[in-house]
N, C-alpha and C positions, 0 to 999 in steps of 0.2 A: 570359472572366472575369478581372477585375483581380487582380493579385497584388502584395501589399505587398512593397516592395523590401527591407525590413528589419524587425527586431523593433519598432523605433520607429514605423515606418509602420503595423504591425499594431496596436500599442498606441493609435495615434491614431484608429482607427476608433470609431464610435459603438456602444456596447453595446446600447442600446435598439433601434436600427435592426437591429443584427445578430441580436437575439433574434427579431424578426419574420421576417427572412430565414431563420433556422434553422428556424422553425416552418412554412416553406413558403409564406409570404405573398409574392406576386409584387408588388413595389413599383414595378416599372418603369412601369406605367400611372399610378400615383399621382404619381410624381415628374415624369412627362412632362406631366401635366395641370396642374401648378402654375402654369404660365405662360400657359395657354390657357383655363382654366375659372374661374368665380367662386369665391371663397373659401368661400361658403356652400353649395357643391355637396355633397350627401350622398355618402358613399363608395359606396353601391350604384350611383349613376349614373356612377361612375368605373370601377369594376372589374366591375360586373354583379351583379344580385341573386342569381344562382345560386351565387356564390362565398360561400356562407353560412359555411363554416369560416373562411375568410380574413377576412370581415367581423367575425366574432366575436372573432378574435384582435386585429384592429385596434381594436375597441371596448374590449377589455380593456386595451389600451395607451393608451386615452384618445383615439383617433382616430376621430371620427364624421363630420366634414366635412373638406373639402379643406384648410381653413385649419389644422386640427390637424396635418396632415402636413408643414407647413413646419418643424416642429421635428425632422424626420427628416434624416439625413445622406444626400445624394445619392450621395456616394462609397461609403458602406457599402451603400446600397440597390442599387448596381450589381452586388453579389454575387448578386442574384436571378437573374442569367443562368444560374448554376449553383449552387444553394443549398448552402451548407456547414453541415451540421448541427452541427458543433462550432465554428462561428465565434465565438460568445460566449465559449466556453471558451478559445479561442486568444487572444482579446483580453485576457482576465483573466490568462492565463499570461504574456503579453508585458508587461502592466503590472506584474505581481508581480515579474517578472525585473528590471525597470528600477527598481522601487521601492526605498525605503531600508530596509525591514524584511525579515528573513529569511523570514517567513511571514505570511500574511494569512488572515483568516477569509473563507470563501466567502460569496457573496450569500445572505442569508436565515439565516445562522448567527449567532445572538446569543450563544450559549454553547456551547462545545465540550463534548460529552458522550462519556463512555467507559463501556461496560458494566463494572461492577466486581463482585467476588465477595468472600465471606468467606475463602475459600481460593482462592489464585491461583497458577497454574503457567504459567511461560513455557517454550515448547518450541522447539527448533531441532535439525535433523538435519544430519549431514555425510555426503556420499556421493561415490562415484566412478562411473565407467562400469559397474563390476561390481556396484554395489549400495550399500546404506546400512550404514556401519560404526559410526555413533555417533548415539544419540538423547540429547540433553541436555535436562534439565529443571531449572528453578529454582522452588522452592516458597517462597511468601511469604504473609504475612498480607495480607488486603485492608484496606480503609480502616475497616472496622467492628469486626472481632474478630480475635483472635490465634489461631494454630493451631500445633501442634507439628510436628516433623519437617521443618522448613524447610531451606533451603540448596540447593546444587547437587547434582544426581544424574545422573551420566553412565552410560549403558548403551552399552558399546563392545566391539568385538572387533578384534584385530589379526591374526586368522587369515585365510587366503585366503577371499575372499567367495564361497562357494557358496550355492545357494538354501537349503540346509538351515541353514547358519550364519546367514544373514541372517534367516530365519524364526524361528530360536531366539532371536536377539537381540531382534527385535521383540516376540516373545511375552513376554519378560522385562519389557520396557518397558511393554507393554500391560497385563500383569497388575498391575504396580506402579501405573500410572495409574488403572486400573479400581478398585483397592483404595482409592486416595485419594478417588476420586469417591464410592465407596460409604460410606466413613467420613464424608465431609462430609455426605452425605445423611442418614445415621443421626443425626448431631449437629444436624440442622436448619440446616446452613450452605449458603450459595450457593457453588457451585463454578464456576470459569471457568478455561479454559486459553487461552493467547494465543500467537500466532505472527505474525511479520511477513512478509507475502506468503506466505500459507498454501498457494498453488497447488502449490508443490514438495512440501511435507509431505503435502498431501492425495493427490497422485499416488502418492507412495511408500507411504504407509500403506495406501491402497486396493489397490495392486498386491500388496504383501506379504500383506495380510490375506486376499486372495482365495486365495493359495496356502496360507495357514495356517488356513483355515476360520473366519476372523473377519470376513468381509466385511460381514455384516449389522450386527454390533456397531460396527465402525469407521465404516460409512456413517451409522449413526444418530447417532454422536458428532459426526462432522464436519459433519453437517447440522443440529446442534442449537445452541441459544443458549449452550451451555457452551464452544463452540469459537469464538474470536474472532480474526478477521484484523485486526491493528492497521493494516495498510496501508490496508485499506478504510475503517476508522474515520478515519484520517488524511486520506485523499484526499477523503472525503465532506464534510469540514468545513474543511480548510485547503488553501491553495494557495501554492506557493513560486516557481513559474516556473523551477525547476531540477530536477535529479534527485531522486527520492524514495526511493532505496534506503536501507536501514537505516543504512549508514555515513554517508550525507549527513544524514538527518533527526535522527540521534542527536546531532549537533552542536548542535541546537536546545536540548537540555537539558544540554549541556556534557559529554556522555559521550565517553570515549576508550578505545581498546583497549590492553591491556597488551602485546600482541605487535607485532612489527615487520611491516609490509606485510600487514595483515589483509585477506583476500579469498579468493574461491574458487580463483583460480589458484594462489596460494601454498599453500593448503591441499592441493591436489592433489599438489604437489611434496613437501610434508611427509608426506602419507600414504604415498607410495612409500617414503620413508625409514623411517617408523614400522612399515611392514609388512615391512621388510627388503629393499626394492628400491632400486636406485640408490645403494647405500652401498658402503663399502669391501669388497673381495673377500678371500677367504681367502689369495690370493697376495700381498696387500699387508700387510707387517708394520706394526703387530702384528695386522692382519687382523680376526679375529672380535671382538677387544676394541673396536677402532675402530667396527665395524659396530654392535655392541650399544650403545655410547655414543651414536652418532648416532641410532639408533632411539629410545632413551630421550628424547633431547632433542626429537625430532620429535613423539613422543607427548605430551610435556608441552606443546609449542606448540599442538597440535591441541585438547587438553582446555582449555587456557587460552582459546584462540580461541573455542571453542564456549561456554564459560562466559561470556565477555564478550558474545557474541551475545545470550544470554538475559538477561544483566544489562542490556544496552542496551535490550532490549524492555521490561523492567520500568521502567527509567528514563524511557523515552519515554512509557509509559502514565501514569506519575505526573505527568509534565510536561503531557501533554494534559489530564489531569483537574484539575490544580492551576493551571497558568499559561497554557495556550494561549488561553483566552478573552480574555486581554489583548492578543492579536495584533490589529492594526488590520484593519478590514473592507476587502476588496478593492474594494467598491463605492465607497469614498471616493477611489480613485485615478482621476484624470481622464486625458484624452488627453494 
């Protein structure tokens, strides 16, 4: 199978031909017949009448006779030797990476849409190998109505993370979130909670819920329309050609973190300090005072970092809803 030598070579492939290759259409017979059979030869006479699924895909692409296949790219058709199911996606990614816009609308997306609520909560958790020590939530009004009780709500512990401590912390967060959902429903308001790349939060919530006797409740929530993964919303409609982590895509809406070196690695180091590990020892004068001060600064850093994460999620959602439809379509990018 041919292999593009560079991103530019990949971007130069033909997307229409690649879509047929990805759909499992073997174009080798078609391209081989171009120089030996008449242009008015029907496609069934080229690839065989039994290839009904392939013939149907070719027909949908406007290819009925051999002459129609002259618009295909022989170089891209060569990938039929070993079909790449994601070849069209890889072409668009390469073109987006080389394009002049930071983001593009995917093919078929005329307007970027985001599920919105009257009451909106952005959620982000912080954890270590021992468990989850912080559930952060940002409550805000949706685009339609206002709601009280807004702002940032951290549920955290700096105690050693045992199973009991972790479960008690999650129970407090879950009780608060459930109450907010209940109040919204009683007021006739649409409730939605958002997370960016919810796989981590889902894994932790379901794990802890199983130990806390909340498995059914949590599973029902994470499987409902009230729980929205903004990463999926983003990736289903936009393409950047680069990383799509929150720190990268938040730049699209101009959001920046208040803390230095925001990231999971730094947060692990800060947590050790916040929990009283890796700080000054009692043998170091002034010892305990220095340790307490260091722990306080680390806790402040972690809370700010978590608050910024949920603020970034909200800012990204607003940008997606308000401005992202103005991104150019990736379909307009040529080879």
